[in-house]
N, C-alpha and C positions, 0 to 999 in steps of 0.2 A: 476785201479786193479778189478773192478766189485764186483760181490758178497763174502761174508765171511762168515761163523758159527761163531757161539757165542763163542766154545771153541778156538777161535786163538786169541781171546782179553783177552790180559795179564793184569792180576791187579795186582800190587804191592803197597806197603804200606811202610811207614817210621813213627814211635814212636817220633814223638816233634811237638811242638807244633806252634800255625800258624805264628809266628813271627820269625822260623827259617830260617837259610840261605841257601836256595832252593839248591844251589849247595853242599853245606855237608850234606846233604841228605843222609841216606845211605838205600837204598827200600830192602824190601826182598818179593819175590813172594808169594801171597797168593795162595795155591795152590790144589787142587781137585775142586776148581767149579763146578758149576752149571749154571746156572743162574749168571747174573751179567748184571744191568741198572744205567744208569746214568741219570740224570733227570733235566733239568732248564727250574723253573719258573720264571716269574717276576712279582712282588706285581705293579699292576693297578688303576689310580687313575682318576678318570672322571673329566674331567677340562672344561663339557659342560657348556652353561649359556646362558642368557638369548639373545645374537649377536652371538649366535653359526653360523656358515652358515647353511643358507637350513636346520634349526631344525636339525643337524644330530650331533651326537656325538662323544666327541673328548675326548683323554685321553694320558697320559704319565705314565712313569713306572719311579716307584722309586727305588728298592732293587731287586737285585737277589737271587733266593737262590736256589742251586745245590743239586741233592738228590743223593744219591749211593744207593743201596741197591745189595744184589748177594747172593746168598749159595751155600752149596755144600757139598761133601760127609765127614762126619766126618774121617779124620785120624790122629793117634799120632805122626808120622815120623815127624821127626826135621823137614828134608825137605822142606815139605808143611808149617811151620811156622803159622799153626791155632791156638795150644795153645799159644802160643807167641800174639796175637794179641787179643783173647779170656784175657788169663791174667792182658791184657794191659787193658783191658774195663772191665772185672771185678772190679781188683783192679787196679786204674792207681797212677801209681808215683811222686816222685816228679818233673823229667824232664818236666811234665806236668802241673803243680801244682794239683796233684793228678784230674785231667780233664783226661776225657777218648779223649784224641785228637792225631790224626792223621794226615799224609799224604798219600794221595791215586795216583795212576797214573795207566790210564786205557792205552792201548798202542792197538791200532786197528793195521788188517793186513797193512793198507794202508798206515801206518806210522801216523795215527793220534794220537792223545794227548790230553787227559784231565789230570789233574794236577792240584794239588791245598790242603788245609787246610778242615780239617772234624772234626765235631767232634761227638763221636758213639755216637748214643742214644738208641739203640738194639742190644744187640747179645741172639742168641736162639738156642738151641739146642732140638732138637727132636731124642725121641731115643724109635722109636715103637718096639711090641713083634717080627714081624718078618719081619724086613725091614730091611735097611738099616740106619744107624742112621746119620744124617742128623745136620746142624746147619744152621744160616741167619743171616747176620746182613745188618742195618739199618744208615745210618752215613747221616746228614747235613752240606753244606758248612759253615766254619768259618773264612771268611776272600777269597780273590780273589781266584776262580776257571778260571782257562785257557784253551782252548782249542784251539791244535795247527793243522794244518791239514796238513794232510798226502802230498806225492809227487803229 
């Protein structure tokens, strides 16, 4: 497919705990976004010892962490679902054991998909005097996040 612009990446969320049955999730579009970021990092441990070959460092990875962050222009239209997600982050309910847990699904123009459970660590609203009101979100993986390549 080639290059694409970020506005063509679809971000959806489903309010559910990490042990939810994936096929039963009901996703909602998170609309009017500007920035969208998915970052994967691995914790690394040093396995170098006195007999390591050629005095070279060696390593293994232990745990994977995926981080989702994004921002957008604030809209109160129900179709964009911003207030639905914000309400859950600010006051999570019993469905997620009073934790700000959600599943995110990012779909790229090529068909590539990132999907998995996250716990939201930050929701921020910015309302400057003479500019558009905006919001931002940060979340960390809370279970297996899977990337499925596109076509």
